[in-house]
N, C-alpha and C positions, 0 to 999 in steps of 0.2 A: 491814756486817756481814753472814755468810751465817749460814745455818742451823748450818755445821759449826763456827764460828768465826776462820777467816779473815775480811778483808776480802778486796769483791768490788774492782778496777776500773774504772772505768769507764773506756769506750771514746772518750771525748767527754774526758775533762777529763787533762792526763798527771802523770805522777805529783808526788805535790808535792817533790820533790827534785830532779825533771828541771831540766837547767842548759839547753836550747834555749827551757822555757816562761819563765826569770828571765831571761835573755837577752833573748829577744823580749819581754817587760813592758818593760826597761829600755829598746830601740830602742826605743817607743812612747814612753815619758815621759821619753827625750829629742829625737822631732821632736816632740813636744806643746810643749816646755820653746822648742822654735825657731822655733817657726813664733810663737807667746805675745809671742816677744822683737822678733821682727820686728814684731810687727801693730807694740806698743809705741810700740818704737823708730821706726818713721816714724811716727807720732799724734804723740809727743813732741818729734823733731823740724821734722818740714813742719804740726804746728800741724792732724791732720787732715783730712778730706775740705772742699775748698773748692767751696761750688756760686759760680757764674759767674753770679752774680743778675743782673737785667738786662741779658743780653746776647742774648736773642732779639727785647727792642723794638730796635732795631736789625739786618734782614738782610743791608745792604751788607760786613756787618765779622762774617766766624766765627764762630763760638765757637774753632773751632782754632786761633788767630790769640791768643787770652787766654792758652789753655793753654799756647802758644809764649814769654812774656812770661813776664822773671823777676821771682816773686813779687813785691816790692814794687812794680814797677811795672805790676804787670796789677792791683793793688790804685789803684793811681791815678787805671788806662783807666777803671777800673771805677766809680769814684768820679763818674766823668762821668757818665754815665749814671745812675748815680742818685740826682743831683743832679734830672736825664731825668723819674721814675721818674709821679709822681703829675703828669706831662702825661698822660703811658702813659696810663697811671688813670683817668682823663679823658675822655682822647680814646676809649681802649675801651670804657667804659662809654657814653659816647652811642653808640656799631655796636649796643652788647649796647639800650638804647632804641629803635635809631632797627627792630630787628631783630621787638624786640614792638613795633613797630608794625606792622609786616608780614605777621607771623601774627593783626591783630588785621583786617586789610584785606582779607583772603587767606580768611577766613573769615563779614566783613560780606555779609549780605544786603539789599538788593542787591549785586551783586558789581559793583566797580568796578573797571575797567582802568584808568584815568583812577590810580583812587588808589596803587593800586601801584603803575602805572611812578612815581606821585613819590616815592615811599618808596622802590623802591627808588632811583629821582636821591639820597635824603638821603643816604643808607645812601654810598651809594660817599664823595659830597660828605663822607658824615665817613671813613672809612675812608681816603682819601685825605689828613684833615687827622691821622689817625695816623702814614702811608707821610710825610706832611712832617716830623711832627717826628720818624721818626728818621732822617731824614735834615741833620737841625740837628745831630740826636748824634755819630751816622756824620763832620759835619764836624768838630762839635767838636773829636773822638779825631783825626781825619787831622790835623787842622793843630792835634796835638800831638806829635806824631809824629816821631821824628830816621829821616833818607833809612835808613838802616840799620832801624829801621823798617818804611818803608811796603814797602822790598822785601820784606818779610815778609809784609806785609797782601795784598803782591799773590802772590804767592808760593798765600798759604793760600787767597784767591779763585778764585786759578788751577783747584786739586786739589779746592775744592767747583763749582766749575762741570762739572770732568770725572767726578768721583762722580758728578755727578746725569745728565749724559749718558749714562753708563754703565751708570744703573738705568735709563736709557729705553731703550736698548739691547736688555736683558736681556728672554727674553717671560717 
């Protein structure tokens, strides 16, 4: 209130009975309810976000391929990768242990070039075992694909190769 008993109007807030302010609030509420409803519907009908567990273990099969599969078929294929999970973890731990050996060999006194070469060779062998397990998993998955699914996989592999080629061309 001002000194003469009248109420002062705010420059920033509209009058209490303003129609446009009420309409704006109702529109905002409707938009928020629509967004919440869309998110809830997506979550309940599709089961929430799905992580492709194990899809990174095999480099031969792109993640995009799994994304194109129907949900029930994708689950079957990803379950194959889950069967290989313990083997992948064991092989990966082996490469980490060999990497730690390399770090020790690099700082040992006196420096031994032959020991470093031996550890690097061991690391290559361990990495080869990991790649071989990934190849086994890929063959297991490919063996269970239908002809149409094999075509989809081939297209996903070509798409990934083209994207990688395009990235290398960009400066």
